[in-house]
KENUVO-715728 format. One line per field, with one value per residue (C-alpha): residue in one letter; x negated, y negated, z negated. Coordinates in steps of 0.25 Angstrom, whole numbers, plus 2048, in hexadecimal, padded with zeros to 3 digits. Layout:
residuo [A,...]
X [X,...]
Y [Y,...]
Z [Z,...]
end
This chain:
residuo [A,S,P,A,P,A,L,L,E,P,T,Q,V,S,E,S,D,N,P,R,L,H,T,M,K,M,T,I,L,A,L,L,I,A,L,V,S,T,T,A,F,A,Q,K,P,L,P,T,K,V,K,L,S,P,V,P,V,K,A,G,V,V,T,L,A,P,A,N,T,R,I,D,F,V,G,T,H,E,G,P,K,P,D,P,R,L,G,G,F,A,T,F,K,G,K,A,E,V,T,D,N,V,I,T,S,I,A,L,D,I,D,T,A,S,L,W,T,E,I,P,K,L,T,A,H,L,K,N,S,D,F,F,D,V,G,E,H,P,K,A,T,F,R,S,T,S,I,R,P,T,K,I,A,G,N,V,D,I,T,G,D,F,T,L,L,G,K,T,C,E,V,K,I,P,A,T,V,M,V,T,S,D,G,V,T,L,L,S,K,F,T,I,D,R,K,Q,F,G,M,D,Y,G,Q,G,K,V,K,N,D,V,A,L,T,V,A,I,G,R,P,S,T,R,A,A,K]
X [317,320,32A,338,342,34A,358,362,369,378,37C,387,38F,399,3A6,3A2,394,39C,3A9,3AC,3AC,3B6,3BF,3BE,3C3,3CE,3D3,3D3,3DA,3E5,3E6,3E9,3F3,3FA,3FA,400,40A,40F,410,417,421,423,431,43C,44B,451,457,467,464,458,455,454,450,459,456,458,463,45F,46B,474,46B,463,458,456,448,440,43A,447,450,44F,456,453,45B,459,45C,45E,45F,46A,46A,464,458,45C,44D,452,449,448,445,449,446,43B,43E,44C,452,45F,467,472,47B,480,48C,48F,487,48D,487,48F,487,47B,473,467,45F,456,44A,44C,43D,43A,440,437,438,42D,429,423,428,436,435,431,43C,447,442,444,451,455,459,456,450,44A,444,452,459,44F,459,464,46D,477,482,48C,49B,4A0,49B,4A5,4A4,4A8,4B0,4A2,49A,48E,492,496,49A,493,49A,492,48D,480,479,470,46C,474,481,488,491,498,491,496,48C,48D,484,480,47E,479,478,473,46B,45E,463,46A,467,46E,46E,475,475,47D,47E,481,483,478,480,489,47E,47B,46F,473,465,463,472,473,465,465,471,478,47A,46E,46D,469,465,465,45E,45E,454,446,43D,43D,434,434,42E,420,423]
Y [7B3,7AD,7A3,7A7,7A4,797,79A,795,788,789,782,779,77A,770,773,76A,772,780,780,78E,78A,77F,789,793,788,784,792,795,788,78C,79A,794,78B,796,79E,793,790,79E,7A0,793,794,7A3,7A4,7A2,7A2,7B0,7B2,7B4,7C2,7C8,7D7,7DB,7E7,7ED,7EC,7F9,7FC,802,807,7FE,7F1,7E9,7E1,7D4,7CD,7C5,7D1,7D4,7C8,7BA,7AE,7A1,794,788,77A,76F,760,757,74F,751,759,764,76A,777,77C,78B,78F,79B,7A2,7AC,7B1,7B8,7C5,7CB,7D7,7DD,7E7,7F2,7FC,805,7FE,7F1,7E5,7E2,7D6,7CD,7C6,7BD,7B5,7AB,7A3,795,792,79C,792,791,789,786,777,777,769,76E,77A,771,767,772,778,76B,765,760,76D,77B,775,782,77E,77C,787,792,79C,79D,7A9,7B0,7BA,7C1,7C1,7C9,7CF,7D1,7D7,7CE,7D3,7D4,7E1,7DF,7D0,7CD,7C0,7BE,7B6,7B3,7A8,7A0,798,78D,782,787,786,793,792,79D,7A0,7A9,7AF,7B6,7C2,7CE,7DA,7E8,7F4,801,80D,805,7F9,7EB,7DF,7D2,7C4,7B8,7AA,7A0,791,78B,77C,778,76D,777,77B,76D,76C,75E,757,751,74F,749,74E,75D,765,76C,779,783,78F,79B,7A9,7B6,7C2,7D0,7D9,7DC,7D6,7C9,7BF,7B8,7C4,7BF,7B1]
Z [514,51E,519,517,521,51F,51C,528,525,528,536,535,542,546,54E,559,55B,55B,563,55E,550,553,55B,550,545,54E,550,541,53F,549,543,535,53B,542,535,52C,536,538,529,526,533,535,52F,53A,538,539,547,548,54D,544,543,533,52D,523,514,50D,503,4F6,4ED,4F4,4F2,4FC,4F5,4FB,4FC,504,50B,511,510,516,511,51A,51B,525,522,52C,52C,531,53E,54C,546,53D,53C,535,52A,528,519,510,503,501,4F4,4F0,4EB,4ED,4F1,4FA,4F5,4FF,4FE,508,513,510,509,4FD,4F6,4F8,4ED,4EF,4E5,4EC,4E6,4EC,4E8,4F3,4FE,509,516,522,51C,50E,50C,50F,506,4FA,4FD,4FE,4F0,4E9,4E3,4F1,4F6,4EF,4E1,4DF,4D1,4CB,4D4,4D6,4DC,4E5,4E6,4EF,4EA,4F4,4F0,4FC,509,513,521,52D,53A,540,53D,535,531,522,51B,50D,503,4F7,4EC,4F0,4E5,4E8,4DF,4D4,4DC,4E1,4ED,4F5,503,50E,517,525,526,52F,527,52B,521,525,51F,521,519,51A,523,522,52A,525,52C,525,51F,511,50E,505,4FF,4F9,4F0,4EC,4F6,4FC,4FE,50C,510,51E,520,51C,521,516,51E,51C,524,51E,522,51A,520,519,520,522,526,51F,525,517,510,511,50D]
end
């Protein structure tokens, strides 16, 4: 009987011996880097003019959630290099009440521990006691006290109580609102003074004024986060 054929030993091929292998590895590495970069930095500030799809009104109430609403903030540094930092909140719930095609009230409960930024180290710092202190103050809330139309059609001034770090202050918020048979959209850009709520870390380095954007309308780019 003929002897059984010997099993082939695996051949070790180095990248220097096989240029195609080296090229393939570099291509895969580049794709992975691109994927990570896109995931980490895809979020961009909302433009001044943004098209929002209405959120339906059910029994006079619009349910607000990350799938249809977005809450962003931008903090900046003092001095010649402001280095604006975009952030926001990924988890919150709320409602807007509508009567006769007019928004009559807005309420939001925000999970401060869901705070995000594009820089992990910054996110961790903002969550500690220097800033949002999410362990001691896991919730921020807003309750409107009045919503009044301005002289410009579709624009309103919203006044309400904003509670942050356990301190409640009245804030006034301009907003552009549209209520149709399809539902509600709202876009508001405004600033708050963080020091007013006792958030005074980094005086002379971090500006006290923080820019906020609240948008009600689909789609919300934070929904998948």
